[in-house]
N, C-alpha and C positions, 0 to 999 in steps of 0.2 A: 496111819496112827489114828486117837480115839478127840475128839475134841472136850478139852481140858473145861472145866470147870473156873468160873475166875469172878470177880464184881468189876462194872468199870461204874465211877464217876463224874457224868461232865455238872461241870457245879458253874452256874451261870454261865445258861449259854448266848446271856445277850454280852456277854465279854469275849465271845469265841473270834467275831472277826474283827477284834482290835488286839490278839492273841496269835496269828494266825504262822508267823516266822515259829512257833514252838513243838507246829508241825510239822511233817516231813510228807511230803507232796510227788507225788508220780504222773504222769502225764496218763490220759485217760480217751485224749481226741482230742482234734484241733480245738482251743483256748477251753481244755478243760482237759481238771485235774481233781485225785484224787487222795485225801493220806485216810489212807482205811486202820480205824479204833480197833478192830475185832475181823479176824478170818478162821471160815470152819474151818474144817481138816482135810477137807479139797483145795482152801489155799480161795476159796472165793470169798472177797472181802458180806459181812452178811451186817458191817456198823462200819456209817465212811465220815467225811465230810469232802465236798466238793467242792470246786470252789473254778465257775463259769471267770475267763475276760469276757469284757465288752464285747458283744456281737459274738459268743461262743453258739455253739445247736450241738444237740444229740439229736439225731438221728432218728425216724423212726422204731417204735424194740413194741415188745410183745415181755406186757408181766406173765412168769409163767408161776409167781404168788407174790403174793401182798409187799405191796412197799409201801416207805413212809416216807416224805418230803419236808422236812420243817426248813423255811426260808429261815435263814437268821440276818442275812443280808440285801437287801438290792432288791432284784426281781426276775422272775421267767414267769417262761407265757408258755401255752402250749392253744392246741388248738380249742380247746375250749374257754380259756382265755390268760391276765394276765394274775399274777401271784405274788405280793411281795412281802415281806417281812414281817414277821410271826406270822402265817400262815404255815396251814397244816397242810401236807396233803397227801391223799387216800390213795394207791390204783390196789383196785381189784384185782385176782387173776386174769387171764384172757382178755386186759383194755391192751389198749396199744394206743402211741403218740410219740411224736415229737418232738422237742423242749428247746428252747432258745434264751435268752438272755443279752439284750440289746446291752444294759448299761451295767451287767455280768454281776453276780451276786453269789455270796454266799449258803450251802445250806446243810443239815445233815440230813444223811441218807440211815435208812434200813431198810433192808429185801429177805424176805423171808425165802428167796431161791430168785436163781441171778435171770437176766433179764434175756432176751433174744432179741437181734437184731432181725429183722426183715428186709 
């Protein structure tokens, strides 16, 4: 199956944390849910919302392509620091880290390629 061309508009990103019930959520890991907004032909999420419950963690993983994370509400942290709402995180291919969200958060994620857990 080939990728199909489409347009997707996410208006008013700041309002998304108040509208979480509008999205379909799937478990991603303990305390972390994903709402895929676009998947490629192989079924990999390329654009998604992530919802972290307070105290949720994502184990160490390797970025095999570019990753862009826009924190929409709450905060998350990794080995380099703490990132609050309004922060855009860019992870380059070949970098790795683990992620935690002590207070919980909502983020918009864009992946060039899937991550690999180490």
